[in-house]
C-alpha positions in Angstrom: 0.0 0.0 0.0 1.5 3.3 -1.1 0.9 6.4 1.1 2.9 9.7 0.8 5.6 7.8 -1.1 6.1 5.4 1.8 5.7 1.7 1.1 4.5 -0.5 4.0 4.6 -4.2 3.8 2.0 -5.9 6.1 2.0 -9.5 7.4 -0.8 -11.0 9.5 0.0 -13.5 12.2 -1.9 -16.7 11.8 -2.6 -17.3 15.4 -4.7 -20.3 14.6 -2.3 -21.9 12.1 -3.1 -25.3 10.7 -2.8 -28.1 13.2 -2.5 -31.8 12.4 -5.4 -33.5 14.1 -3.8 -36.9 13.7 -0.9 -35.7 15.9 -3.1 -34.2 18.6 -2.8 -34.9 22.3 -3.8 -38.4 23.3 -6.4 -37.4 25.8 -8.3 -40.6 25.6 -5.6 -43.3 25.8 -6.4 -46.7 24.3 -7.7 -49.4 26.5 -8.5 -53.0 25.9 -10.9 -55.2 27.9 -10.8 -58.9 28.7 -13.5 -60.6 30.6 -13.1 -63.6 32.9 -16.0 -65.5 34.6 -15.1 -66.4 38.2 -17.9 -68.8 38.3 -16.2 -70.8 35.5 -13.0 -70.9 37.4 -11.4 -67.6 36.2 -7.9 -67.4 35.0 -5.9 -66.8 38.1 -3.1 -69.1 36.9 -2.8 -67.6 33.5 -3.2 -64.0 34.7 -1.5 -63.9 38.1 -2.8 -60.9 40.2 -0.1 -58.5 41.4 -0.3 -56.2 44.4 1.4 -53.0 45.4 4.8 -53.4 46.9 5.7 -49.8 47.6 4.5 -48.1 50.8 1.3 -46.1 50.0 2.4 -43.2 52.3 5.7 -42.8 50.5 4.2 -42.8 47.1 1.4 -40.5 48.2 3.9 -38.0 49.7 5.7 -37.8 46.4 2.5 -36.6 44.7 2.2 -33.5 46.9 2.7 -31.0 44.1 1.1 -33.0 41.3 -1.8 -30.9 40.2 -4.2 -33.6 38.8 -3.6 -35.8 41.9 -4.6 -33.0 44.2 -7.9 -32.6 42.3 -9.1 -36.1 42.9 -11.2 -37.6 45.6 -9.7 -39.9 48.2 -10.9 -43.0 46.4 -9.7 -41.7 43.1 -6.3 -41.0 44.6 -6.1 -44.6 45.7 -6.6 -45.8 42.1 -4.1 -43.2 40.9 -1.4 -44.6 43.3 -2.2 -48.1 42.2 -1.9 -47.2 38.5 1.2 -45.1 39.0 3.0 -47.8 41.0 2.1 -50.4 38.3 3.5 -48.2 35.5 6.7 -47.3 37.4 7.5 -51.0 37.8 6.1 -52.3 34.5 3.6 -54.5 36.4 0.8 -56.4 34.8 -2.6 -57.5 36.1 -2.6 -55.3 39.1 -5.9 -55.4 41.0 -7.5 -52.0 41.3 -9.6 -50.8 44.2 -12.4 -49.6 41.9 -14.5 -51.3 39.3 -15.7 -48.0 37.7 -14.2 -48.1 34.2 -14.9 -44.4 33.5 -13.1 -43.5 36.8 -10.1 -45.7 35.8 -9.9 -44.1 32.4 -10.0 -40.6 34.0 -7.5 -41.4 36.7 -5.1 -43.0 34.2 -5.0 -39.7 32.2 -4.4 -37.8 35.4 -1.3 -40.0 36.1 0.1 -39.3 32.6 -0.7 -35.6 32.9 1.2 -35.4 36.2 4.2 -37.5 35.1 5.8 -36.7 31.8 8.7 -39.0 32.8 6.4 -42.0 32.1 7.1 -41.6 28.4 7.0 -45.4 27.7 3.3 -45.9 28.2 0.6 -45.0 25.7 -2.4 -46.8 26.9 -3.6 -49.7 29.1 -5.6 -52.9 29.1 -7.8 -54.3 31.8 -9.4 -57.6 32.7 -12.9 -57.8 34.2 -13.7 -60.6 36.6 -17.4 -61.4 36.8 -19.5 -63.7 38.8 -22.4 -64.3 36.5 -23.5 -60.8 35.5 -21.8 -59.1 38.5 -18.5 -57.4 38.1 -16.3 -58.4 41.0 -12.9 -56.9 40.2 -10.7 -55.3 37.6 -7.0 -55.8 37.0 -4.8 -53.3 35.2 -1.9 -53.6 32.7 -0.1 -50.7 31.1 0.7 -50.7 27.4 4.4 -50.4 27.4 6.1 -49.0 24.3 9.6 -50.0 25.4 11.2 -52.7 27.6 12.7 -51.6 30.9 16.2 -51.9 29.3 15.2 -49.6 26.5 13.7 -47.1 28.9 16.9 -47.1 30.9 18.9 -46.3 27.8 16.5 -43.6 26.6 16.5 -42.1 30.1 20.3 -41.7 30.0 20.0 -39.8 26.7 17.2 -37.7 28.2 19.3 -36.9 31.2 22.1 -35.7 29.0 19.8 -33.3 27.2 18.2 -32.0 30.4 21.6 -31.5 32.1 22.9 -29.6 29.1 19.8 -27.4 29.0 19.7 -26.6 32.7 23.4 -25.9 32.9 22.8 -22.8 30.9 20.1 -21.5 33.2 21.4 -18.5 35.4 22.0 -19.7 38.9 20.2 -16.7 40.4 17.2 -16.9 38.0 13.8 -16.4 39.6 10.8 -18.5 38.7 9.7 -16.2 35.9 13.3 -16.2 34.4 13.4 -20.0 34.6 10.1 -20.3 32.7 11.3 -17.9 30.1 14.6 -19.7 29.7 12.9 -23.1 29.2 10.4 -21.6 26.8 13.2 -20.0 24.7 15.5 -23.0 24.9 12.9 -25.5 23.7 11.9 -23.2 20.8 15.5 -22.7 19.7 16.2 -26.5 19.9 13.0 -28.0 18.6 11.2 -28.0 15.2 7.5 -28.5 14.8 7.1 -31.7 12.8 3.8 -33.6 12.5 5.7 -36.7 11.4 8.0 -36.6 14.4 8.8 -39.9 16.1 7.4 -40.4 19.6 5.6 -37.1 19.2 3.2 -37.6 22.1 6.0 -37.8 24.7 9.3 -36.2 25.8 11.5 -38.4 23.6 10.5 -36.5 20.5 11.9 -33.3 21.9 14.8 -34.5 23.9 16.1 -37.2 21.5 14.7 -36.3 18.1 14.7 -32.4 18.5 11.3 -32.3 16.7 7.7 -32.8 18.0 4.1 -31.6 18.1 2.1 -29.9 20.8 2.0 -32.7 23.4 5.7 -33.3 23.0 6.5 -29.6 23.5 4.1 -29.3 26.5 5.4 -32.4 28.3 9.0 -31.4 27.7 8.3 -27.9 29.1 6.7 -29.6 32.1 9.6 -32.0 32.6 12.3 -29.3 32.4 10.4 -26.8 34.7 9.8 -29.5 37.3 13.5 -30.4 37.2 14.3 -26.7 37.7 12.0 -26.5 40.7 9.1 -24.7 39.1 5.6 -26.1 39.2 4.1 -27.0 35.8 1.4 -29.4 34.6 -0.2 -30.4 31.3 -3.4 -28.9 30.0 -5.4 -30.5 27.2 -8.0 -28.9 25.0 -8.6 -27.4 21.5 -7.5 -24.3 19.6 -9.2 -22.2 16.9 -10.5 -24.5 14.2 -11.3 -27.3 16.7 -8.0 -29.1 16.6 -6.7 -31.0 19.6 -3.9 -29.2 21.5 -1.8 -29.3 24.6 -0.1 -26.6 26.6 1.0 -25.9 30.2 -0.1 -24.3 33.5 2.8 -22.9 35.5 3.0 -21.3 39.0 5.2 -18.3 39.5 5.5 -16.6 42.9 2.3 -18.3 44.0 0.2 -17.2 41.0 -0.9 -19.4 38.0 -0.3 -18.6 34.3 -0.6 -20.4 31.0 2.3 -21.2 28.7 2.1 -22.5 25.2 5.6 -23.4 23.9 4.3 -24.8 20.6 2.6 -21.5 19.6 5.7 -19.7 20.6 7.8 -21.5 18.0 8.2 -19.9 14.5 8.6 -23.4 13.0 5.0 -24.1 14.0 3.8 -20.9 12.4 5.7 -21.8 9.2 4.1 -25.3 9.1 0.8 -23.7 9.7 0.8 -22.2 6.3 2.1 -18.6 6.5 2.5 -17.0 3.1 5.6 -15.2 4.3 9.2 -16.6 4.4 10.3 -17.8 7.8 12.8 -15.0 8.2 9.8 -12.6 8.2 8.3 -14.3 11.2 9.6 -13.6 14.7 11.8 -16.5 15.9 9.8 -16.6 19.1 6.2 -15.5 19.7 5.9 -14.3 23.3 2.1 -13.9 23.2 1.8 -17.2 25.0 4.4 -16.9 27.7 2.7 -16.5 31.1 -0.8 -15.3 30.1 -4.2 -15.1 31.9 -7.2 -17.3 31.3 -8.9 -14.5 29.5 -6.0 -14.1 27.1 -5.7 -17.8 26.5 -9.4 -18.2 25.8 -9.0 -15.9 22.8 -7.6 -18.9 20.9 -7.7 -21.9 23.3 -10.5 -23.9 24.8 -9.9 -26.3 27.7 -11.2 -29.8 27.7 -9.0 -31.1 30.5 -9.4 -34.1 32.7 -9.5 -32.0 35.8 -10.5 -28.3 36.3 -7.9 -25.7 35.9 -7.6 -22.6 38.0 -8.6 -19.1 36.9 -5.4 -17.3 36.0 -5.8 -13.5 36.5 -2.4 -12.2 37.5 -0.3 -10.2 35.0 2.7 -9.8 37.2 4.8 -12.4 35.4 3.5 -11.9 31.9 6.3 -11.6 29.5 5.4 -8.2 28.2 4.8 -6.8 31.7 8.2 -8.1 32.9 10.0 -6.9 29.8 8.5 -3.4 30.0 6.6 -3.4 26.7 3.1 -3.6 28.0 0.8 -0.6 27.5 -2.1 0.3 29.7 -2.3 3.7 27.9 -0.8 5.2 24.8 2.6 6.6 25.7 4.9 8.0 23.0 7.9 8.4 25.3 7.7 4.8 26.3 7.4 3.7 22.6 10.5 5.8 21.7 12.5 4.3 24.6 11.6 0.7 23.6 12.7 1.3 20.0 15.9 3.0 21.2 16.8 0.2 23.6 16.0 -2.4 21.0 18.5 -0.9 18.5 21.1 -0.7 21.2 20.7 -4.4 22.0 20.8 -5.3 18.4 17.3 -6.7 18.4 15.8 -7.6 15.0 12.2 -6.7 15.9 10.1 -4.9 18.5 6.7 -6.1 19.9 4.3 -3.7 21.6 1.6 -5.4 23.7 -1.7 -3.5 24.6 -4.0 -4.1 27.6 -7.1 -4.1 25.5 -8.9 -3.3 22.2 -9.1 0.5 22.8 -5.4 1.0 23.4 -4.6 -1.5 20.6 -6.7 0.5 18.1 -5.0 3.7 19.1 -1.6 2.2 18.7 -2.5 0.7 15.4 -4.0 3.9 14.0 -1.1 6.1 15.2 1.8 3.8 14.2 0.4 2.2 11.1 -2.5 4.2 9.9 -0.7 7.5 10.4 2.7 5.9 9.7 4.0 7.3 13.0 6.2 4.3 13.5 8.8 6.0 11.2 9.6 8.4 13.9 11.3 5.6 15.8 12.7 3.6 12.9 16.1 3.8 11.2 15.1 2.8 7.7 16.4 5.0 4.9 14.3 3.1 2.3 11.2 4.0 4.2 9.9 0.5 4.3 9.0 -1.7 7.3 7.6 -5.1 7.8 5.2 -5.6 10.6 2.7 -8.0 12.2 -0.7 -7.2 13.6 -2.2 -9.7 16.2 -5.7 -8.5 16.9 -6.4 -11.6 19.1 -3.6 -10.7 21.5 -3.6 -6.9 21.0 0.1 -6.8 19.9 2.0 -5.2 17.1 5.5 -6.3 16.0 7.9 -4.2 13.8 11.1 -5.3 12.2 14.1 -3.0 12.8 
């Protein structure tokens, strides 16, 4: 568009970009059922029943900061511990304390949501023991993708990745800085790839360096937990109705949402942007420590347990970095551009509190071409991104 001899090139961020449904989060893990009639003698010899060997109190204590576990009833927690202990030790035919198959399915998902380190399980099977038409008990067996020996080998490789990643984290980093560091590290070291191997677990990120949303989210959770920051998995859908996974984190006692997948430029590129990858910011910070209201602009939760209402903006990326606007402030805009040039940044993003400030910023900087007051561009051309969903504007320097 030509205006007063100045050519502006405009790009639109595709916040909903294409998502591959076949690679979506495995919210409903596969389960297989076998039935045995106790009146006919059952199959106790062919399917030996196993029991818990680990002290309940010890295992329960270890779940203190596991979000999904804390949302379950006492009876559900008992099943959770039974399933968890079985998966940790690769057990088969473990008798569960509940015969409610819907409860078992829900609790199984809670276990996987809380424990990204259980990367070797992708479902389960169960056996129903009946006496006539009466269901008397259910035994549980995990669907193990790898043998214990293979898991041990993969865990060594995962540990190498994790240790290398966390070694670069500043020793004095606060919780926000740790979350930002992990967000940026994973984005710089992972490519979005719908065909990635083991894409539904951490192996895709830590071993293959490519993944889809659930791999990104579980890797984020795993690293933050190792760094001493609370994080859990959230399942749901995004614009267009595609399955998606992201994270809930806790910083200084307040909850925020983080979506590492949507922060990755490689995801935006796969999503179908008409612009070359160098014209997309390497990292999109619109999904780093955001509120429920901001997340609901593009994401819908369909999680196995209820998530908290996230209202704090204290640890939001734009607030912490000083580029968040609650009013139109020309001096602040000028300082942001000046500081960005001094740091050698390649682009500037300005985040607005709401639609009114965003409209004012958009009209002044783009409509009236006021952005050229802050840019060093002799050719009088600038590339920019408008994100109306997140009330942000990005300009290339």
